[in-house]
Structure formats: structure tokens, C-alpha cells
C-alpha positions in Angstrom: -21.4 -68.2 -20.4 -24.3 -70.1 -21.7 -25.4 -70.3 -25.3 -28.2 -67.8 -24.9 -25.9 -65.2 -23.3 -23.4 -65.7 -26.1 -26.1 -65.2 -28.7 -27.2 -62.0 -27.0 -23.6 -60.7 -26.9 -23.2 -61.6 -30.6 -26.4 -59.9 -31.6 -25.7 -56.6 -29.7 -22.1 -56.5 -31.0 -23.3 -57.2 -34.5 -25.8 -54.4 -34.2 -23.1 -52.0 -33.0 -20.7 -52.8 -35.8 -23.5 -52.4 -38.4 -24.7 -49.1 -36.9 -21.2 -47.7 -37.1 -20.8 -48.7 -40.8 -24.4 -47.6 -41.9 -23.1 -44.5 -43.7 -20.9 -46.7 -46.0 -23.6 -48.5 -47.9 -27.4 -49.3 -47.6 -26.7 -53.0 -47.0 -25.2 -52.1 -43.6 -28.6 -50.7 -42.7 -30.2 -54.0 -43.7 -27.7 -55.9 -41.6 -28.4 -53.6 -38.7 -32.1 -54.5 -39.1 -31.2 -58.2 -38.9 -29.2 -57.5 -35.8 -32.2 -55.8 -34.2 -34.2 -58.9 -35.1 -31.6 -61.1 -33.4 -31.6 -58.8 -30.4 -35.4 -59.1 -30.3 -35.2 -62.9 -30.4 -32.7 -62.8 -27.6 -34.9 -60.5 -25.4 -37.9 -62.8 -25.8 -35.9 -66.0 -25.3 -34.4 -64.7 -22.1 -37.7 -63.5 -20.8 -37.2 -59.8 -21.1 -40.2 -59.1 -23.3 -40.0 -55.3 -23.1 -36.4 -55.5 -24.6 -37.6 -58.0 -27.2 -40.6 -55.7 -28.1 -38.5 -52.6 -28.5 -35.9 -54.4 -30.6 -38.7 -55.7 -32.8 -39.8 -52.1 -33.3 -36.2 -51.1 -34.1 -36.1 -53.9 -36.7 -39.2 -52.4 -38.5 -37.8 -48.9 -38.3 -34.4 -50.0 -39.7 -36.0 -52.1 -42.4 -38.1 -49.1 -43.5 -35.0 -46.9 -43.5 -33.2 -49.5 -45.7 -36.1 -49.6 -48.2 -36.0 -45.8 -48.4 -32.2 -45.8 -49.0 -32.6 -48.4 -51.7 -35.2 -46.4 -53.5 -33.1 -43.2 -53.3 -30.2 -45.0 -55.0 -32.2 -46.4 -57.9 -32.0 -44.5 -61.2 -35.4 -43.1 -62.3 -36.9 -44.0 -65.7 
């Protein structure tokens, strides 16, 4: 297994773990977003640009979801 394949395996495994734990705390959603960004980087680096593009979109979606979760948890003044 080369370094790029190992990185891709790590990124997808990391995303899966964070996705499973998302209901526990908002930071898991943030970590899921970072996993999507890593998955996107992997896709572009290995030449599968459609995979990289879709993972980049998932990164934006997850990041927006994380921002929404953070604002919901803040006390209002």
C-alpha cells in the first residue's frame, strides 16, 4: 500500500467514525467536515476529480451544519 492509498483509507475511516459520533457533540460534525476535506484532497491527488469535487461539497455542507449547531447551543442575550 502506497502513502496516498493509506491517506485515503485514513480519511474515509476518520469520516466514518466522526459521522457515527456526530450526535454526541457539535465538534464531531466539525471533525467530519475536516474528514470530508481530507477525502477531497485524496480524490484530487489520485486523479478522481469527481470524487474530490463531491467531497469538497460535503465539506461545505458539514461545515455549515456545524456552524448551525454551534449557534443553536449558544445562550441568547
